[in-house]
Structure formats: structure tokens, C-alpha cells
C-alpha atoms as one frame of an Amber mdcrd trajectory, in Angstrom:
protein
 -29.272  -8.471  74.329 -26.197 -10.635  74.997 -25.508 -11.635  78.590 -22.046
 -11.337  80.126 -21.671 -15.134  80.029 -22.578 -15.283  76.333 -20.139 -12.463
  75.580 -17.361 -14.366  77.360 -18.096 -17.494  75.287 -18.071 -15.446  72.060
 -14.776 -13.811  73.068 -13.287 -17.244  73.880 -14.398 -18.598  70.496 -12.949
 -15.601  68.666  -9.596 -15.876  70.410  -9.484 -19.622  69.749 -10.018 -19.108
  66.024  -6.762 -17.138  65.646  -3.321 -18.701  66.128  -2.881 -18.783  69.871
   0.062 -16.555  70.526  -1.078 -16.072  74.125  -0.341 -19.713  74.985   2.939
 -19.531  73.043   3.922 -16.525  75.150   2.931 -18.306  78.393   5.114 -21.271
  77.413   7.987 -18.948  76.469   7.817 -16.971  79.723   7.684 -20.234  81.712
  10.856 -21.436  79.991  12.652 -18.095  80.386  12.048 -18.088  84.144  12.361
 -21.799  84.821  15.430 -22.439  82.684  17.008 -19.011  83.219  16.981 -18.608
  79.448  17.775 -15.487  77.481  15.537 -14.410  74.619  17.206 -13.477  71.348
  15.554 -10.502  69.621  15.154 -10.178  66.757  15.090 -13.852  65.829  17.737
 -14.477  63.145  16.092 -15.448  59.843  18.120 -18.671  59.697  18.025 -19.814
  63.361  18.147 -23.648  63.026  15.847 -24.378  66.002  13.169 -22.080  64.595
  13.510 -23.382  61.049  12.474 -26.812  62.392   9.033 -25.593  63.480   8.449
 -22.097  62.095  10.040 -22.063  58.667   8.312 -20.168  55.886   9.322 -19.505
  52.310  11.227 -16.245  52.009  11.201 -13.713  49.159  13.923 -15.526  47.222
  12.396 -18.972  47.818  14.683 -19.994  50.679  13.419 -21.086  54.080  13.359
 -18.338  56.741  11.941 -18.111  60.254   8.300 -17.008  60.445   7.035 -14.161
  62.619   5.366 -16.456  65.185   8.674 -17.785  66.550  10.477 -16.816  69.752
  14.093 -17.904  70.252  15.865 -18.591  73.563  19.378 -19.620  74.530  19.572
 -22.072  77.407  22.240 -23.982  79.290  21.941 -27.107  81.403  19.865 -30.240
  80.860  17.467 -28.701  78.350  15.284 -31.720  77.582  14.573 -32.756  81.178
  14.275 -29.204  82.550  11.905 -28.094  79.777   9.539 -31.000  80.444   9.661
 -30.394  84.205   8.848 -26.682  83.891   5.959 -27.250  81.485   4.398 -30.079
  83.493   4.617 -28.100  86.754   3.110 -24.947  85.222   0.384 -26.388  82.952
  -0.175 -29.983  84.095  -2.656 -31.491  86.580  -4.829 -28.440  87.367  -3.809
 -26.138  84.510  -3.033 -22.422  84.619  -5.730 -19.791  85.202  -5.245 -16.783
  82.941  -7.840 -14.111  83.580 -11.226 -15.800  83.110  -9.730 -18.739  81.228
  -7.977 -21.993  82.070  -5.105 -23.353  79.972  -4.357 -27.040  80.524  -1.649
 -29.233  79.020  -3.321 -32.288  77.485  -0.536 -33.960  75.511   2.340 -36.202
  76.459   5.722 -34.541  76.791   7.963 -36.440  74.427  10.848 -35.101  72.342
  11.148 -36.449  68.793  14.206 -36.287  66.552  13.770 -34.053  63.530  16.395
 -33.026  60.957  19.321 -32.691  63.375  17.319 -31.230  66.246  14.494 -32.246
  68.566  10.865 -31.149  68.654   8.338 -31.197  71.495   4.745 -30.831  70.266
   2.418 -29.557  72.974  -1.352 -29.834  73.004  -3.402 -27.604  75.276  -7.073
 -27.038  75.918  -8.239 -23.538  76.634 -11.640 -22.447  77.873 -13.570 -20.468
  80.441 -12.409 -21.203  83.978 -15.968 -21.377  85.298 -17.391 -24.616  83.958
 -14.165 -25.896  82.397 -14.749 -29.344  83.910 -18.552 -29.190  83.598 -19.155
 -28.861  79.884 -18.047 -25.317  79.000 -16.596 -25.127  75.476 -12.899 -25.990
  75.130 -10.604 -25.117  72.273  -7.503 -27.024  71.254  -4.291 -25.019  71.067
  -0.964 -26.202  69.701   2.536 -25.003  70.505   5.845 -26.499  69.456   9.246
 -26.235  71.114  12.349 -27.082  69.090  15.841 -27.681  70.447  19.018 -27.232
  68.426  22.180 -27.200  70.517  21.692 -24.627  73.276  18.799 -22.901  71.517
  15.062 -23.389  72.063  12.460 -22.019  69.699   8.802 -21.710  70.695   6.089
 -21.255  68.057   2.288 -21.452  67.839   1.071 -24.127  65.428
């Protein structure tokens, strides 16, 4: 018989094996609230910010935006405000989500890429109880791309 603790570890491992759309959504919601952004739905197939980080080959061979992308329009000082919101929400002590903890573990540094800018975020996700005492952690990646007044957020 599996104990509740073992079941939680198995569930954490299973969710870590799939692309982590939960963390992508947490990042997106943080940016929507913190930057007063507006989400664009559906994401246009040729949105430049999303093509930087979530491009996939379309039916006719051209590059189109993949299904894992979320697109926002933002005004203001996008670079500085994005880094501030993410570090406040996920930095230092992390964010508790249910029985799990999500902690930002990478530096926040924009890099130039094909006419836009990309912020690659590394997180660790694991059970809240024991997170700092040896419980299993799983690496999660999310990217944010900026093109003009648009931000795209995608799981890696």
C-alpha cells in the first residue's frame, strides 16, 4: 500500500515529467496583475514575440506560434517591471502552490534575440514540506519574450 507521502512524491514526479504549464500560467498571471497587461486570445499565429520562443513548423512549412504560448500587451517600462514582479513573487522564499513550492533559481537577465528580447527563467518545484531538507526537486523552464509592447510567455 502506498502512503500519502509516497503518493504526493509520485504525483510531483508525474507533473514534473510533462511540460510545466502550471508554472507558465503562474508567471503569466503575475505579469497580468503586476504590469496591468491584457492577454490576447487567441494568440495570432505570427505574433513576433511568441515566434521568438514558441515557434513551431506549420502545415505549409512556415513558422507559427505553438500552443504553449500566451501573449500579453503591456505598456510602461516592460523590462524593469517584469523583473521586479517576478523576483517579488518567486524569489527569496518562493511561492507555495497547494502542497508544492515554486522557487525562481535563475538570474533575471534579458538577452537580445532576432529583433526582440528573451528572459529565460529557471525554477525548482517540489513538495513544500521538506523542500529545503532533501525532498525531490524538479527543474522547470519558462521563457518570456518581449517585442515592442508585447510579452509572450511559454513553457520550455
